Backbone as a chain_set.jsonl record, in Angstrom:
{"seq": "MAAKYHLKRASDGQFHFSLHASNGEIVLSSELYKAKASARDGIESVRQNAHRDGAFELKVAVNGKHYFVLKASNGQVIGQSQMYANRANAEGGVAAVKRYASDAGISDDC", "coords": {"N": [[120.007, 122.208, 97.003], [120.223, 118.721, 96.802], [119.888, 115.905, 99.031], [122.716, 113.775, 99.641], [124.854, 110.914, 99.417], [128.243, 110.911, 100.093], [130.891, 109.377, 98.803], [134.121, 108.532, 99.577], [137.739, 108.305, 99.376], [139.966, 107.537, 101.922], [142.992, 108.905, 103.398], [144.64, 106.747, 103.913], [143.982, 104.951, 101.964], [141.694, 103.483, 102.322], [138.05, 103.302, 102.227], [135.183, 105.413, 102.76], [131.966, 106.762, 103.686], [129.645, 109.507, 103.82], [126.497, 110.78, 104.794], [124.848, 113.475, 103.543], [122.659, 116.059, 104.401], [120.019, 117.954, 102.773], [120.806, 120.57, 103.168], [123.502, 120.422, 103.142], [124.77, 119.64, 105.463], [126.467, 117.162, 107.353], [124.931, 114.237, 108.323], [125.295, 111.611, 108.979], [128.014, 109.39, 109.352], [130.226, 106.928, 108.073], [132.062, 103.916, 108.993], [135.477, 102.925, 108.238], [136.229, 101.235, 105.22], [137.833, 98.523, 103.579], [137.481, 97.937, 100.894], [136.044, 99.5, 98.031], [133.613, 98.55, 97.075], [132.55, 97.431, 99.381], [132.039, 99.721, 100.9], [130.042, 100.838, 99.329], [128.128, 98.855, 99.72], [127.657, 99.386, 102.393], [126.314, 101.843, 102.199], [123.959, 100.954, 100.99], [123.036, 99.412, 103.093], [122.464, 101.39, 104.99], [120.317, 102.602, 103.665], [118.475, 100.479, 103.749], [118.139, 99.999, 106.501], [117.463, 102.372, 107.817], [114.796, 102.891, 108.279], [113.939, 100.934, 109.898], [112.454, 99.677, 112.827], [113.946, 100.275, 115.939], [116.516, 100.575, 114.965], [118.105, 102.794, 115.428], [120.234, 104.087, 117.932], [120.358, 106.174, 120.607], [122.902, 107.979, 122.24], [125.095, 109.118, 124.908], [128.011, 110.927, 125.062], [131.192, 110.922, 126.851], [131.76, 113.563, 127.314], [129.335, 114.703, 127.669], [127.892, 115.362, 125.432], [125.431, 114.575, 122.928], [124.72, 111.86, 120.705], [124.062, 109.618, 117.938], [123.859, 106.201, 116.823], [123.494, 104.155, 113.953], [122.309, 100.982, 113.474], [122.697, 97.783, 111.916], [120.482, 94.974, 111.335], [121.788, 92.86, 112.508], [123.085, 93.972, 114.601], [125.463, 95.29, 114.128], [127.243, 98.337, 113.873], [126.478, 100.733, 111.494], [126.717, 103.395, 110.88], [127.541, 106.627, 112.319], [126.521, 109.562, 114.05], [127.267, 113.116, 114.137], [128.343, 115.034, 117.014], [125.937, 116.341, 119.251], [124.47, 119.119, 121.004], [122.319, 118.564, 122.657], [119.76, 116.121, 123.526], [117.391, 116.445, 122.038], [118.281, 117.66, 119.664], [119.866, 115.587, 118.671], [117.876, 113.699, 118.209], [116.589, 115.046, 116.17], [118.563, 114.756, 114.238], [118.406, 111.991, 113.787], [115.85, 111.913, 112.639], [116.427, 113.298, 110.297], [118.181, 111.531, 108.965], [116.415, 109.412, 108.538], [114.649, 110.711, 106.823], [116.221, 111.307, 104.547], [117.737, 109.037, 103.779], [116.778, 106.966, 102.017], [116.354, 108.078, 99.433], [118.56, 109.584, 98.686], [121.116, 110.47, 96.424], [124.305, 109.241, 95.114], [127.47, 110.57, 95.409], [130.407, 109.975, 94.0], [133.527, 110.312, 94.965], [135.927, 109.09, 94.566]], "CA": [[120.888, 121.044, 96.954], [119.582, 117.482, 97.236], [120.673, 115.061, 99.945], [123.631, 112.879, 98.917], [125.93, 110.16, 100.048], [129.545, 111.231, 99.514], [131.807, 108.246, 98.919], [135.481, 109.07, 99.451], [138.897, 107.489, 99.746], [140.744, 108.126, 103.018], [144.425, 109.047, 103.103], [145.293, 105.432, 103.996], [143.523, 104.129, 100.855], [140.404, 102.867, 102.605], [136.892, 104.049, 101.738], [134.146, 105.744, 103.731], [130.93, 107.622, 103.13], [128.858, 110.319, 104.733], [125.203, 111.198, 104.265], [124.683, 114.915, 103.695], [121.286, 116.543, 104.264], [119.848, 118.882, 101.651], [121.515, 121.818, 103.466], [124.929, 120.131, 103.08], [125.264, 119.181, 106.763], [126.66, 115.717, 107.481], [124.042, 113.683, 109.343], [125.752, 110.267, 109.314], [129.326, 109.033, 108.793], [130.489, 105.49, 108.157], [133.375, 103.41, 109.366], [136.357, 102.748, 107.084], [136.117, 99.955, 104.516], [139.015, 98.241, 102.762], [137.106, 97.897, 99.478], [135.016, 100.453, 97.615], [132.345, 97.809, 96.995], [132.046, 97.291, 100.757], [131.482, 101.026, 101.271], [128.753, 100.932, 98.615], [127.219, 97.969, 100.455], [127.307, 100.123, 103.595], [125.279, 102.808, 101.812], [122.719, 100.186, 100.818], [122.602, 99.01, 104.425], [121.816, 102.568, 105.564], [119.014, 102.73, 103.002], [117.585, 99.405, 104.202], [117.928, 99.982, 107.944], [117.089, 103.676, 108.377], [113.376, 102.919, 108.634], [113.656, 99.758, 110.72], [112.254, 99.95, 114.246], [115.063, 99.904, 116.802], [117.804, 100.667, 114.268], [118.882, 103.912, 115.957], [120.497, 104.106, 119.367], [120.831, 107.47, 121.094], [123.944, 107.808, 123.249], [125.701, 110.32, 125.488], [129.466, 110.798, 125.143], [131.758, 111.273, 128.16], [131.748, 115.023, 127.456], [127.957, 115.13, 127.846], [127.238, 115.606, 124.146], [124.559, 113.496, 122.473], [124.914, 111.383, 119.337], [123.354, 108.367, 117.688], [124.417, 105.245, 115.885], [122.549, 103.367, 113.175], [122.763, 99.6, 113.494], [122.063, 96.789, 111.058], [119.671, 94.029, 112.107], [122.692, 91.969, 113.241], [123.672, 94.751, 115.684], [126.684, 95.976, 113.702], [127.076, 99.771, 113.625], [126.642, 101.115, 110.093], [127.14, 104.792, 110.839], [127.445, 107.407, 113.549], [126.261, 110.981, 113.827], [128.124, 114.098, 114.787], [127.943, 115.305, 118.391], [124.909, 117.367, 119.391], [124.443, 119.731, 122.327], [121.275, 117.984, 123.495], [119.057, 114.953, 122.995], [116.427, 116.862, 121.023], [119.0, 117.854, 118.403], [120.242, 114.25, 118.185], [116.646, 113.118, 117.659], [116.417, 115.705, 114.876], [119.499, 114.103, 113.32], [117.801, 110.694, 113.432], [114.766, 112.214, 111.705], [117.034, 113.677, 109.012], [118.653, 110.305, 108.309], [115.214, 108.713, 108.07], [114.077, 111.481, 105.714], [117.075, 111.354, 103.36], [118.496, 107.808, 103.502], [116.284, 106.146, 100.907], [116.36, 108.725, 98.119], [119.778, 110.349, 98.405], [122.006, 109.956, 95.393], [125.676, 108.972, 95.543], [128.548, 111.312, 94.78], [131.588, 109.127, 94.109], [134.707, 111.172, 94.894], [137.108, 108.221, 94.626]], "C": [[120.123, 119.83, 97.485], [120.49, 116.73, 98.206], [121.512, 114.095, 99.129], [124.5, 112.104, 99.877], [127.208, 110.572, 99.339], [130.471, 110.076, 99.837], [133.21, 108.762, 98.635], [136.52, 108.021, 99.81], [139.668, 108.23, 100.824], [142.221, 108.169, 102.638], [145.172, 107.716, 103.174], [144.82, 104.468, 102.915], [142.199, 103.425, 101.104], [139.282, 103.797, 102.147], [135.91, 104.31, 102.872], [133.116, 106.622, 103.041], [130.293, 108.443, 104.233], [127.562, 110.68, 104.016], [125.036, 112.674, 104.589], [123.217, 115.271, 103.484], [121.218, 117.535, 103.107], [120.523, 120.229, 101.898], [123.034, 121.632, 103.475], [125.522, 119.614, 104.376], [125.386, 117.653, 106.778], [125.787, 115.217, 108.617], [124.436, 112.265, 109.751], [127.084, 110.005, 108.627], [129.577, 107.556, 109.028], [131.844, 105.196, 108.78], [134.237, 103.37, 108.104], [136.188, 101.336, 106.531], [137.36, 99.754, 103.666], [138.707, 98.288, 101.269], [135.985, 98.899, 99.198], [133.646, 99.772, 97.554], [131.728, 97.631, 98.38], [131.432, 98.599, 101.252], [130.133, 101.233, 100.583], [127.715, 100.029, 99.268], [126.761, 98.633, 101.749], [126.221, 101.153, 103.327], [123.943, 102.09, 101.65], [122.166, 99.728, 102.162], [121.934, 100.18, 105.153], [120.421, 102.711, 104.973], [118.018, 101.709, 103.542], [117.23, 99.516, 105.681], [117.407, 101.283, 108.541], [115.633, 103.737, 108.821], [112.966, 101.725, 109.493], [113.497, 100.168, 112.179], [113.452, 99.452, 115.043], [116.43, 100.022, 116.169], [118.7, 101.767, 114.826], [119.039, 103.787, 117.466], [121.069, 105.471, 119.732], [121.791, 107.233, 122.24], [124.402, 109.165, 123.772], [127.192, 110.047, 125.634], [129.946, 111.225, 126.533], [131.767, 112.783, 128.397], [130.33, 115.587, 127.596], [127.207, 115.435, 126.563], [126.446, 114.357, 123.735], [124.892, 113.129, 121.022], [124.094, 110.125, 119.161], [124.172, 107.486, 116.761], [123.26, 104.556, 115.183], [123.12, 101.958, 113.097], [121.993, 98.752, 112.485], [121.282, 95.819, 111.944], [120.527, 93.04, 112.898], [123.407, 92.691, 114.389], [124.933, 95.51, 115.319], [126.379, 97.447, 113.4], [127.403, 100.063, 112.166], [127.188, 102.532, 109.991], [126.896, 105.479, 112.163], [127.231, 108.869, 113.185], [127.4, 111.834, 114.366], [127.672, 114.221, 116.235], [126.954, 116.469, 118.408], [124.902, 117.882, 120.824], [123.41, 119.092, 123.245], [120.569, 116.842, 122.772], [118.084, 115.334, 121.878], [117.094, 117.071, 119.666], [119.45, 116.524, 117.817], [119.027, 113.551, 117.582], [116.306, 113.754, 116.312], [117.349, 115.125, 113.825], [118.985, 112.747, 112.865], [116.696, 110.913, 112.401], [115.308, 112.583, 110.329], [117.54, 112.45, 108.267], [117.456, 109.541, 107.75], [114.634, 109.389, 106.837], [114.893, 111.33, 104.432], [117.661, 110.021, 102.908], [118.061, 107.092, 102.231], [116.523, 106.77, 99.54], [117.632, 109.478, 97.753], [120.607, 109.672, 97.321], [123.404, 109.723, 95.964], [126.628, 109.824, 94.719], [129.827, 110.511, 95.036], [132.818, 109.979, 93.866], [136.007, 110.369, 94.898], [137.847, 108.217, 93.307]], "O": [[119.45, 119.92, 98.512], [121.709, 116.904, 98.195], [121.093, 113.643, 98.064], [124.833, 112.555, 100.973], [127.255, 110.583, 98.109], [130.794, 109.827, 100.998], [133.462, 109.356, 97.586], [136.231, 107.008, 100.447], [139.989, 109.408, 100.667], [142.64, 107.539, 101.667], [146.229, 107.571, 102.559], [145.199, 103.297, 102.926], [141.637, 102.827, 100.186], [139.528, 104.93, 101.734], [135.817, 103.531, 103.821], [133.356, 107.154, 101.957], [130.389, 108.116, 105.416], [127.534, 110.86, 102.798], [125.077, 113.077, 105.752], [122.602, 114.839, 102.509], [122.243, 117.906, 102.535], [120.789, 120.964, 100.947], [123.772, 122.568, 103.78], [126.676, 119.186, 104.39], [124.513, 116.946, 106.276], [125.882, 115.707, 109.742], [123.957, 111.766, 110.77], [127.268, 110.355, 107.461], [129.187, 107.003, 110.056], [132.645, 106.09, 109.051], [133.776, 103.74, 107.024], [136.027, 100.374, 107.282], [137.884, 100.711, 103.094], [139.573, 98.639, 100.468], [135.099, 99.111, 100.026], [132.639, 100.364, 97.941], [130.506, 97.677, 98.524], [130.417, 98.583, 101.949], [129.193, 101.745, 101.191], [126.545, 100.4, 99.361], [125.613, 98.467, 102.16], [125.308, 101.32, 104.136], [122.914, 102.572, 102.125], [120.95, 99.665, 102.342], [120.944, 99.982, 105.857], [119.452, 102.917, 105.704], [116.852, 102.033, 103.767], [116.119, 99.157, 106.072], [116.947, 101.284, 109.683], [115.281, 104.564, 109.663], [111.784, 101.533, 109.778], [114.314, 100.923, 112.707], [113.916, 98.33, 114.839], [117.42, 99.609, 116.773], [119.923, 101.685, 114.713], [118.101, 103.43, 118.179], [122.122, 105.872, 119.236], [121.543, 106.397, 123.109], [124.14, 110.208, 123.174], [127.593, 109.061, 126.251], [129.188, 111.821, 127.299], [131.781, 113.234, 129.542], [130.144, 116.803, 127.638], [126.013, 115.735, 126.597], [126.759, 113.24, 124.146], [125.29, 113.98, 120.226], [123.5, 109.62, 120.114], [125.044, 107.95, 116.026], [122.18, 104.396, 115.752], [124.271, 101.764, 112.704], [120.808, 98.972, 112.234], [121.414, 95.848, 113.167], [120.044, 92.443, 113.86], [124.239, 92.095, 115.073], [125.427, 96.299, 116.124], [125.381, 97.76, 112.752], [128.466, 99.691, 111.668], [128.014, 102.833, 109.129], [126.152, 104.991, 113.014], [127.698, 109.346, 112.15], [128.354, 111.338, 114.964], [126.708, 113.569, 116.636], [127.112, 117.449, 117.68], [125.282, 117.164, 121.749], [123.586, 119.071, 124.463], [120.758, 116.628, 121.574], [117.971, 114.618, 120.883], [116.534, 116.699, 118.634], [119.421, 116.344, 116.599], [119.141, 112.884, 116.554], [115.795, 113.081, 115.416], [116.978, 115.011, 112.657], [119.112, 112.391, 111.694], [116.613, 110.188, 111.409], [114.718, 112.223, 109.31], [117.346, 112.342, 107.056], [117.491, 109.078, 106.61], [114.179, 108.717, 105.911], [114.323, 111.234, 103.346], [118.048, 109.892, 101.746], [118.906, 106.656, 101.45], [116.86, 106.066, 98.589], [117.766, 109.959, 96.628], [120.77, 108.452, 97.314], [123.655, 109.974, 97.143], [126.596, 109.801, 93.489], [130.268, 110.394, 96.179], [133.129, 110.333, 92.728], [137.07, 110.911, 95.2], [138.866, 107.54, 93.173]]}, "num_chains": 1, "name": "protein.A"}
């Protein structure tokens, strides 16, 4: 299976996407967008920013789990990872986004 962005409509009618690695695991999830075109723009922003120095920020949640966010050059969060047990696994998630972001196709489930 190839890596893919899955574009979907939420139950409230808004749109969101997730980037799935080649093994099907979700490595990045977006915020909700009111318009489908905005969600597609978000995918393009992931593609453009995934290789930019300083685009990823590793964080620790209140429960001690690790995660990361991907930010655009203006500082706006484009996507967030799942929670990981440790920092090394979160860093592996960052590497996966970098590996798949540019070439992943789009599955439009809307």
